[in-house]
C-alpha positions in Angstrom: 8.2 12.1 -49.9 5.7 10.7 -47.3 2.9 12.4 -49.2 -0.3 12.2 -47.3 1.3 11.0 -44.1 -0.1 13.9 -42.0 -3.7 13.3 -43.1 -3.4 9.5 -42.5 -1.9 10.1 -39.1 -4.7 12.4 -38.2 -7.2 9.8 -39.3 -5.6 7.1 -37.2 -5.5 9.3 -34.1 -9.2 10.1 -34.5 -10.1 6.4 -34.8 -8.1 5.5 -31.7 -9.5 8.4 -29.6 -13.0 7.6 -30.7 -12.7 4.0 -29.5 -14.1 3.9 -25.9 -12.3 0.6 -25.2 -8.9 2.2 -25.8 -10.0 5.4 -24.0 -11.0 3.4 -20.9 -8.3 0.8 -20.8 -5.3 2.8 -21.7 -6.1 6.3 -20.5 -8.8 6.4 -17.9 -7.6 3.3 -15.9 -4.0 4.6 -15.6 -5.3 8.0 -14.6 -7.2 6.4 -11.8 -4.7 3.7 -10.8 -1.6 5.9 -10.3 -3.3 8.5 -8.0 -4.7 5.6 -5.9 -1.2 4.1 -5.8 0.2 7.5 -4.8 -2.4 7.7 -2.0 -1.4 4.2 -0.8 2.3 5.2 -0.6 1.4 8.5 1.1 -0.7 6.6 3.6 2.3 4.3 4.3 4.6 7.2 4.9 2.1 9.0 7.2 1.6 5.7 9.1 5.4 5.4 9.5 5.7 8.9 10.7 2.9 8.4 13.2 4.5 5.2 14.4 7.8 7.0 14.8 6.1 9.8 16.7 4.6 7.2 19.1 7.8 5.3 19.7 7.7 3.2 22.9 10.6 1.4 24.4 11.3 -0.6 27.5 14.2 1.0 29.4 16.0 -1.5 31.6 18.2 0.5 33.9 20.8 -1.8 35.5 22.9 1.2 36.7 20.6 3.6 38.5 23.0 6.5 38.5 22.6 10.2 37.7 23.7 9.8 34.0 21.4 6.8 33.5 18.5 8.9 34.8 19.6 11.8 32.6 19.8 9.5 29.6 16.2 8.2 30.1 15.0 11.8 30.6 16.5 12.9 27.3 14.5 10.2 25.5 11.3 11.1 27.2 11.9 14.8 26.4 12.1 13.8 22.7 8.7 12.2 22.9 9.6 8.5 23.4 7.2 6.6 25.7 9.3 4.9 28.4 8.5 1.7 30.3 11.0 1.6 33.2 12.5 -1.6 34.5 15.6 -2.2 36.6 18.0 -4.9 37.8 17.0 -7.5 35.1 19.4 -9.8 33.3 18.2 -9.8 29.7 18.2 -13.4 28.6 15.7 -14.8 26.0 13.1 -15.6 28.7 13.2 -12.2 30.3 13.2 -10.4 27.0 10.1 -12.3 25.9 8.4 -11.6 29.3 9.0 -7.9 29.1 7.8 -7.5 25.5 4.7 -9.4 26.4 4.1 -7.5 29.6 4.3 -4.0 27.9 3.1 -5.1 24.4 6.2 -3.4 23.1 8.8 -4.2 20.3 11.9 -2.5 21.6 14.2 -2.8 24.7 17.1 -0.6 25.6 19.5 -1.8 28.3 21.7 0.6 30.4 24.5 -1.6 31.8 26.1 -1.4 35.2 28.9 1.2 35.3 27.2 3.6 32.9 27.3 6.5 35.4 30.9 5.8 36.4 32.1 5.6 32.8 30.7 9.0 31.9 32.2 10.5 35.1 35.6 9.0 34.2 35.3 10.5 30.7 34.6 14.0 32.2 37.7 13.4 34.4 39.8 13.1 31.3 40.0 9.3 30.9 39.5 7.6 27.5 36.7 5.2 28.2 33.9 3.3 26.3 30.6 1.6 27.3 28.0 -0.3 25.4 24.3 0.3 25.5 22.3 -2.7 24.3 19.3 -2.4 22.0 16.8 -5.2 21.2 14.2 -4.8 18.4 11.6 -7.3 17.3 11.6 -8.0 13.6 8.0 -7.8 12.5 8.6 -8.5 8.8 10.0 -7.0 5.5 8.6 -3.5 5.1 10.0 -0.3 3.7 9.3 1.7 6.9 9.8 -1.2 9.4 13.1 0.2 10.8 11.9 3.8 11.4 11.3 3.4 15.2 14.7 1.7 15.5 16.3 4.6 13.6 14.6 7.1 15.9 16.1 5.5 19.0 19.5 5.2 17.3 19.4 9.0 16.5 18.5 9.9 20.1 21.3 7.8 21.5 23.8 9.4 19.2 22.4 12.8 20.1 22.9 12.2 23.8 26.4 10.8 23.1 27.5 13.9 21.2 26.1 16.3 23.8 27.3 14.5 27.0 30.1 12.1 26.2 31.3 12.1 22.6 32.5 8.7 21.3 31.9 7.1 24.7 28.6 5.3 24.0 28.3 2.5 21.5 25.1 0.7 20.7 25.1 -3.1 20.4 22.0 -4.0 18.4 20.2 -7.4 18.5 17.2 -8.6 16.5 14.4 -10.6 18.1 13.4 -13.1 15.3 10.5 -15.4 16.0 11.0 -15.1 19.7 14.8 -15.7 19.6 17.5 -13.1 20.2 20.0 -12.8 17.5 22.8 -10.8 19.0 24.8 -8.4 16.8 22.1 -8.2 14.2 20.7 -4.8 13.4 16.8 -5.2 13.1 16.5 -2.1 10.8 19.3 -3.3 8.5 17.8 -6.8 8.5 14.4 -5.5 7.6 15.9 -3.4 4.8 17.7 -6.4 3.4 14.5 -8.5 3.5 12.7 -5.7 1.8 15.3 -5.4 -1.0 15.0 -9.1 -1.7 11.2 -9.3 -1.4 10.7 -6.7 -4.1 11.5 -9.3 -6.7 8.4 -11.4 -5.9 5.8 -8.7 -6.6 7.6 -7.9 -9.9 7.6 -11.6 -10.8 3.9 -11.9 -10.0 3.1 -8.8 -12.1 5.0 -10.2 -15.0 3.5 -13.7 -14.7 -0.1 -12.4 -14.4 0.3 -9.8 -17.1 1.8 -12.2 -19.6 -0.9 -14.8 -18.7 -3.9 -12.6 -19.2 -2.6 -11.1 -22.4 -1.8 -14.5 -23.9 -5.1 -16.1 -22.7 -7.2 -13.1 -24.0 -5.3 -13.0 -27.3 -5.8 -16.7 -27.8 -9.6 -16.6 -27.5 -9.9 -13.3 -29.4 -7.8 -14.6 -32.3 -10.0 -17.6 -32.7 -13.0 -15.3 -32.9 -11.3 -12.9 -35.3 -10.1 -15.5 -37.7 -13.5 -17.4 -37.5 -11.8 -20.6 -36.3 -13.6 -20.8 -33.0 -16.7 -22.3 -34.7 -14.6 -25.1 -36.2 -12.8 -25.7 -32.9 -16.1 -26.1 -31.0 -17.4 -28.7 -33.4 -14.5 -31.0 -32.8 -15.3 -34.3 -30.9 -13.8 -33.1 -27.7 -15.1 -31.8 -24.4 -15.3 -28.0 -24.3 -13.8 -28.0 -20.8 -10.7 -29.6 -22.4 -10.5 -26.6 -24.8 -10.7 -24.2 -21.9 -8.1 -26.0 -19.8 -5.9 -26.4 -22.9 -5.9 -22.6 -23.5 -5.3 -21.9 -19.8 -2.4 -24.4 -19.5 -0.7 -23.2 -22.7 -0.9 -19.6 -21.4 0.6 -20.6 -18.1 3.6 -22.3 -19.7 4.3 -19.5 -22.1 3.9 -16.9 -19.4 6.3 -18.8 -17.1 9.0 -18.9 -19.7 8.7 -15.2 -20.4 8.7 -14.4 -16.7 11.9 -16.5 -16.1 13.6 -14.6 -18.9 12.6 -11.3 -17.4 13.6 -12.3 -13.9 17.1 -13.4 -15.1 17.6 -9.9 -16.4 16.1 -8.3 -13.3 18.3 -10.4 -11.0 21.4 -9.3 -12.9 20.3 -5.7 -12.6 19.6 -6.1 -8.8 22.9 -7.8 -8.3 24.7 -5.0 -10.1 22.9 -2.4 -8.0 23.7 -4.2 -4.7 27.4 -4.9 -5.6 28.4 -1.6 -4.1 27.0 -2.4 -0.7 29.9 -3.1 1.8 30.5 -6.8 2.5 30.5 -6.3 6.3 26.7 -5.7 6.4 25.9 -8.9 4.6 23.6 -11.2 6.6 23.0 -14.9 6.3 19.2 -15.0 6.1 19.1 -18.8 6.1 21.1 -19.0 9.3 18.7 -16.5 10.9 15.7 -18.6 9.9 14.4 -16.0 7.4 14.1 -18.1 4.3 11.0 -20.2 3.6 11.1 -23.8 4.5 10.1 -26.5 2.0 6.6 -26.3 3.3 6.7 -22.5 2.9 7.9 -22.8 -0.7 5.1 -25.3 -1.4 2.4 -23.0 0.0 3.8 -20.1 -1.9 3.8 -22.1 -5.2 0.3 -23.3 -4.7 -0.8 -19.7 -3.9 0.8 -18.4 -7.1 -0.7 -21.3 -9.1 -4.3 -20.8 -8.0 -4.0 -17.0 -8.4 -2.7 -17.4 -11.9 -5.6 -19.7 -12.8 -8.1 -17.1 -11.5 -6.5 -14.4 -13.6 -6.5 -16.6 -16.7 -10.1 -17.6 -16.3 -11.1 -13.9 -15.9 -9.1 -13.1 -19.0 -10.8 -15.8 -21.0 -14.3 -14.7 -20.0 -13.4 -11.0 -20.6 -11.9 -11.6 -24.0 -14.9 -13.7 -25.1 -16.9 -10.5 -25.3 -14.3 -8.9 -27.6 -14.7 -8.7 -31.4 -11.0 -8.8 -32.2 -7.5 -9.0 -30.7 -7.3 -5.2 -30.2 -10.6 -5.2 -28.3 -9.5 -8.1 -26.1 -6.3 -6.4 -25.1 -8.3 -3.3 -24.2 -10.7 -5.3 -22.1 -8.0 -7.1 -20.1 -6.6 -3.7 -19.3 -9.4 -3.4 -16.8 -7.9 -6.4 -14.8 -4.4 -4.7 -14.5 -5.3 -2.4 -11.7 -6.3 -5.4 -9.6 -2.8 -6.8 -10.3 -0.6 -3.7 -10.1 -2.2 -2.0 -7.1 -1.7 -4.8 -4.6 1.8 -5.6 -5.9 3.1 -2.1 -5.6 1.2 -1.3 -2.4 2.4 -4.3 -0.5 6.0 -3.4 -1.2 5.6 -0.4 1.0 2.9 -1.7 3.4 2.8 -4.3 6.1 -0.8 -5.7 5.9 -0.8 -6.4 9.7 -0.4 -2.7 10.5 -3.3 -1.5 8.3 -6.8 -0.6 9.4 -9.4 -3.4 9.4 -11.1 -1.9 6.3 -7.9 -1.7 4.3 -7.0 -5.3 5.3 -10.4 -6.6 4.2 -9.9 -4.7 0.8 -6.5 -6.3 0.2 -7.6 -9.8 1.3 -10.6 -9.5 -1.0 -8.4 -9.0 -4.1 -7.2 -12.5 -5.0 -4.0 -11.2 -6.6 -2.8 -9.9 -3.3 -2.4 -13.3 -1.7 0.8 -14.6 -3.3 2.6 -11.4 -2.0 1.0 -11.7 1.4 1.9 -15.4 1.5 5.5 -14.6 0.6 6.0 -12.3 3.6 4.0 -14.6 5.9 6.1 -17.8 5.2 9.3 -16.0 5.8 8.1 -15.2 9.3 6.8 -18.7 9.8 3.1 -17.7 9.5 1.8 -20.6 7.5 -1.8 -20.2 8.5 -2.1 -16.8 6.6 -0.7 -18.5 3.4 -3.0 -21.5 3.8 -6.2 -19.5 4.4 -5.3 -17.3 1.4 -5.0 -20.4 -0.8 -8.4 -21.5 0.4 -10.0 -18.2 -0.4 -8.3 -17.8 -3.9 -9.2 -21.5 -4.7 -12.8 -20.8 -4.0 -12.7 -17.7 -6.1 -10.9 -19.5 -8.9 -13.4 -22.4 -8.9 -16.3 -19.9 -9.1 -14.6 -18.1 -12.1 -13.6 -21.4 -13.7 -17.2 -22.7 -13.4 -18.5 -19.5 -15.0 -15.9 -19.9 -17.8 -16.7 -23.5 -18.4 -20.5 -22.8 -18.5 -19.8 -20.0 -20.9 -17.8 -22.3 -23.2 -20.5 -24.9 -23.0 -23.0 -22.6 -24.7 -23.1 -20.9 -28.1 -22.8 -17.5 -26.4 -19.0 -17.9 -26.8 -19.5 -17.2 -30.5 -22.0 -14.3 -30.3 -21.2 -12.5 -27.0 -20.1 -8.9 -27.5 -19.9 -5.7 -25.5 -20.6 -2.8 -27.7 -19.6 0.7 -26.9 -20.9 3.7 -28.8 -18.1 5.5 -30.5 -17.4 9.0 -29.4 -18.5 11.3 -32.2 -16.1 14.1 -32.8 -17.6 17.2 -34.4 -21.1 15.8 -34.6 -22.8 19.1 -33.8 -20.8 20.9 -36.5 -21.9 18.4 -39.1 -25.6 18.7 -37.9 -25.4 22.5 -38.1 -24.2 22.4 -41.7 
């Protein structure tokens, strides 16, 4: 039973290992890609820790008593940089003025009666007073709420040590310059983050399906020797190229929808255990894209997909068969996966100039950057990204069309020398 299976399996493994296309695309690339991704995540965590260690806050002391001074001193002792203000009524205009004046993103207000309330507690009365916290929502990011959490922890620490269960914190988020009272900025950022994860996954699925289908389509024509017949038909070769790209887009979109339906169900099941009282209406807060935002995002995704398909067609044209084509397009995957995963954890606006240039240079980053930008009302970032990716796509499409217009499409090959296992031993014998 299964006679010769072991020898045949060994033979297949040797063939696969000796094929440099498989070795590079399926082994070397992942070994490089995942350590780089790990480095990106580690960088994001270190940046968040540094940001938390440099927490700065505008302290508006409207009380001026001993306990208010003591409260401020406790935050300074913990390493929080304090900008002191007093006797200010915090309306929208004053909040905007203070944030601009100190270039800060957080305000903590000590109300009148703070000192008297704590003294009453120490005298045996059951009292309560509210400290108001205002935080600017910068965007959806995994580590966006860390500074807010640091302040929250320090307030709770002071509360426990000085006046247990006396202080409560009323949190408000500053969204696009408007104060949304009663909205926790850290919780809001986390909710935006959980919802924005779906888009990078969708983009990865769309682009992965697209490049695989486009590459396989061209390689299959070469492998089955039908490409020669196809190119002799009385039709423009650019029409052949566009037909292959369009078919790949349609099939990839259908597959992506099917995957996202399943993913949405999975995400809904995972979030069903979250208490209902923390649900936030993002549309009411102005944190859902407008019609113009959705239009920009759709155009960004479309031109990015066209660039990926054109790259896949050119790459697969150098393959001898379907297996080689699938190996070749594996070299494109790091350019898709790395930006998608990295921008889940990173806010591109907080990165160094060099890293921002790197991400902006990768065309597959722009749909994800655009998705976060349009939520915050930043349409220029999305529009400029579309212009860049469109230029990149036109260059690639032009190269692909020129390639299809010549007979090189039939003869082009990239040959790798096979790795010879045991060559020295055979030569010695």
